[in-house]
C-alpha positions in Angstrom: 0.0 -0.3 0.0 1.1 3.6 -0.1 1.4 3.5 3.4 1.7 7.3 4.4 -1.6 8.1 2.6 -4.3 5.1 3.4 -7.1 7.8 3.0 -5.8 9.5 -0.1 -9.3 9.3 -1.9 -11.2 10.5 1.2 -8.6 13.0 2.2 -9.6 16.7 2.9 -9.8 19.1 0.6 -9.4 21.9 2.4 -6.5 24.1 1.7 -4.8 24.5 4.8 -4.0 27.8 5.2 -0.1 28.7 4.0 2.2 31.9 3.6 2.7 33.0 -0.1 4.8 36.4 0.3 7.6 34.8 -0.8 5.7 33.0 -3.7 4.6 33.8 -7.2 3.3 32.5 -10.3 6.2 33.1 -12.7 8.0 30.9 -10.3 6.2 27.8 -12.1 8.5 27.6 -15.5 5.6 27.3 -17.7 3.5 30.4 -16.4 7.0 32.3 -16.4 7.7 31.1 -20.5 4.7 33.1 -21.4 4.5 36.3 -23.4 3.8 39.4 -21.2 0.3 39.7 -22.3 -0.5 36.1 -21.7 0.6 35.6 -18.3 -1.1 39.4 -17.6 -4.3 38.2 -18.6 -4.0 34.6 -16.6 -3.1 36.5 -13.2 -6.5 37.3 -12.2 -7.9 33.7 -12.3 -4.9 32.6 -10.8 -5.5 31.7 -6.8 -3.0 30.7 -4.4 -3.3 27.0 -3.3 -0.8 25.6 -0.5 0.3 21.8 -0.8 0.5 20.0 2.4 2.3 17.3 2.2 0.1 14.2 1.6 -2.7 16.1 0.3 -4.4 14.2 -2.6 -4.8 16.5 -5.9 -7.1 13.9 -7.4 -7.9 10.7 -6.6 -8.6 8.1 -9.5 -11.2 8.4 -12.1 -12.3 11.9 -10.0 -13.4 14.7 -12.9 -9.9 17.3 -13.1 -12.1 20.8 -12.8 -8.7 22.5 -12.3 -5.2 22.9 -13.5 -2.3 23.0 -10.9 0.6 24.9 -11.4 3.3 24.2 -8.6 5.9 26.7 -7.4 7.4 24.6 -5.0 7.2 21.2 -3.9 7.1 17.5 -5.7 3.4 16.1 -6.5 3.9 12.0 -7.1 1.4 10.5 -9.9 0.8 7.0 -8.9 -1.3 3.5 -9.6 -3.0 2.3 -7.0 -4.2 -1.6 -7.6 -7.2 -3.5 -6.2 -5.0 -5.3 -3.6 -3.5 -2.2 -2.6 -0.1 -2.3 -4.2 0.8 1.1 -5.8 3.6 2.4 -8.5 4.8 5.6 -9.3 5.0 6.8 -12.7 6.0 10.2 -12.5 6.8 13.3 -10.7 5.8 16.8 -11.1 7.7 20.2 -9.9 7.6 23.9 -10.5 8.8 22.5 -14.1 5.2 21.6 -15.1 1.5 21.3 -14.3 -1.2 18.7 -12.1 -4.4 17.9 -13.8 -3.9 17.3 -17.9 -7.2 15.8 -18.2 -8.8 19.1 -17.6 -7.4 20.0 -21.1 -7.2 16.8 -22.7 -10.8 16.1 -23.2 -10.9 12.8 -21.1 -11.7 14.9 -17.5 -10.1 11.9 -15.6 -7.5 9.4 -15.5 -7.1 6.2 -13.4 -4.1 7.6 -11.4 -4.0 9.4 -8.4 -1.6 12.6 -7.7 -0.5 13.2 -4.2 1.9 15.7 -2.5 5.2 13.9 -1.9 7.2 17.3 -0.9 5.0 20.3 0.4 4.8 23.6 -1.1 2.9 25.7 -3.2 0.8 26.2 -6.4 -1.4 28.3 -8.4 -4.5 26.9 -9.8 -6.5 28.1 -13.3 -10.3 27.3 -13.5 -11.3 25.0 -16.0 -13.4 28.1 -17.7 -10.6 29.7 -18.3 -8.8 26.7 -19.1 -10.8 26.0 -22.3 -10.8 29.8 -23.1 -7.2 29.4 -23.5 -7.5 26.5 -25.7 -10.1 27.8 -27.8 -8.3 30.7 -28.9 -5.0 28.8 -29.7 -3.2 30.7 -26.9 0.5 30.6 -26.4 -0.4 29.0 -23.1 -2.5 26.2 -25.1 0.6 25.5 -27.1 3.4 25.4 -24.5 0.8 23.0 -22.5 0.8 20.4 -25.4 4.6 20.7 -25.5 4.5 19.8 -21.6 2.4 17.0 -22.3 4.6 15.3 -24.8 7.4 15.7 -22.5 5.6 14.3 -19.9 4.8 11.4 -21.6 8.3 10.5 -22.1 8.7 10.5 -18.5 5.9 7.9 -18.3 7.0 5.7 -20.5 10.5 5.7 -19.6 9.3 4.6 -16.2 8.0 2.1 -17.5 11.0 0.7 -19.4 13.1 1.3 -15.9 11.1 -0.6 -14.2 11.2 -3.4 -16.5 14.8 -3.8 -18.1 16.9 -2.0 -15.4 18.4 -2.4 -12.0 16.6 -1.5 -8.6 19.6 0.4 -7.3 19.6 1.9 -11.3 16.0 2.7 -10.5 16.4 4.2 -7.1 19.5 6.5 -8.7 16.7 7.7 -11.3 14.1 8.3 -8.7 16.9 10.2 -6.1 17.8 12.7 -9.1 14.7 13.2 -10.7 13.3 14.3 -7.4 16.3 16.6 -6.7 16.2 18.5 -9.7 12.7 19.4 -8.5 14.0 20.7 -4.9 16.1 23.7 -4.3 18.5 21.2 -2.3 20.7 18.1 -2.3 18.2 16.6 0.5 15.2 14.6 0.4 13.1 13.6 3.3 12.0 9.9 2.2 11.5 6.8 4.3 12.9 3.5 2.7 9.3 2.1 3.2 7.9 5.3 1.6 10.3 4.8 -1.4 9.6 0.9 -1.6 5.7 2.0 -2.0 5.9 4.5 -4.7 8.1 2.1 -6.5 6.7 -1.0 -6.2 9.4 -2.8 -4.8 10.0 -4.9 -1.4 11.6 -2.5 1.5 14.3 -4.9 1.6 15.4 -4.6 -2.1 15.2 -0.9 -1.4 17.0 -1.0 1.7 19.9 -3.1 0.0 19.8 -0.4 -2.7 20.2 2.0 -0.7 23.1 0.7 1.7 25.2 0.3 -1.5 25.3 3.5 -2.5 25.7 4.9 0.9 28.9 2.0 1.2 29.9 3.7 -2.0 29.8 7.0 -0.7 27.3 8.6 -3.1 24.5 9.5 -0.4 24.0 9.6 3.6 21.0 8.3 5.0 19.6 9.4 8.3 16.3 9.3 9.7 14.3 9.1 7.0 16.2 11.9 5.0 18.2 11.1 1.9 21.5 13.5 0.9 23.5 13.2 -2.2 26.8 13.7 -1.4 28.5 12.8 -4.8 26.0 13.9 -7.5 28.4 13.5 -10.3 29.0 9.5 -9.5 25.6 9.3 -8.8 24.3 10.5 -12.6 27.6 7.8 -14.1 25.6 5.0 -12.0 22.1 6.0 -13.4 20.4 4.3 -16.1 20.0 5.9 -19.6 16.2 6.6 -18.3 17.6 10.0 -16.7 19.2 11.5 -19.5 16.7 10.9 -22.2 13.8 12.3 -20.1 15.5 15.3 -19.6 16.9 15.6 -23.3 13.3 15.5 -23.8 12.1 18.8 -21.1 15.1 20.8 -22.5 14.2 19.8 -26.1 10.2 20.3 -26.0 10.8 23.2 -23.3 13.6 25.0 -24.3 12.2 27.7 -22.1 13.7 25.3 -19.3 17.6 26.1 -18.0 19.9 23.8 -15.6 21.2 25.3 -12.6 24.0 24.2 -10.9 23.7 25.3 -7.5 26.9 26.3 -5.9 27.6 24.0 -2.6 26.1 24.8 0.5 27.8 24.4 4.1 25.1 21.4 4.6 25.8 20.1 1.1 29.2 18.4 -0.5 28.3 18.8 -4.1 26.5 21.2 -6.3 23.6 19.8 -7.9 21.5 20.4 -11.1 17.8 21.3 -10.8 15.2 23.4 -13.3 15.9 26.4 -13.0 14.7 29.7 -14.5 15.9 31.4 -17.4 17.9 34.5 -16.6 15.6 36.7 -18.9 12.3 35.2 -16.9 14.0 35.2 -13.3 13.1 38.6 -12.5 9.5 38.9 -14.0 7.3 39.0 -10.4 9.8 37.6 -8.4 
């Protein structure tokens, strides 16, 4: 089971209050990539929403009425089987959106989306979204390109699950998660990782232990810190590079920043950054 969220379909939809003093819509890279006119047109319809840990953004089969643009945090998309087993197939941070069914025409999906790392988002109502697509505006074109990149991530996840070792899969998941966080540390238990990846905890513990013994990561009290990013990338399967290349090809607005090490980190790490010409907008 997806143990941290045993009541995902019944989880409260009440949005907890959060501070948005340091968050703006432009911290989502899709919104930041819009022309100024399109960005300003959408602003009145963008509602700030907190993304508390474990919050269900949408349940399986539920009609997706809104599009969520994360500005911080990570949302996990996963399938839950009838016997309670789960398997994650996509991660989304401030490089993307949650709720693609709201503009693809299907209204719902058989998967769930749950907040894996807390943060914030801005949501756009269905009426405004439909208006953008009816007029074929820049947001519509950007979302379609993003969907192509998302399809690559989903497909590569299936390839990784079937053909690559558990250790490579763990490396892929760690790197993909860190790309969406301004840190080199994940708050994550081995049990949660096992639940998300659909693996046994003993297997995850063995894979993580090998990486820690090699000096690539350090684990303690439900936290995973990356100590050697370059070597971790050398150990990961090609899935990580394939997905990142597709995001960069389809969405050239994205730039990968290399953040200088802090006293708490042993290396620099790349993440989805904001293009220099977009960084100053509304920050």
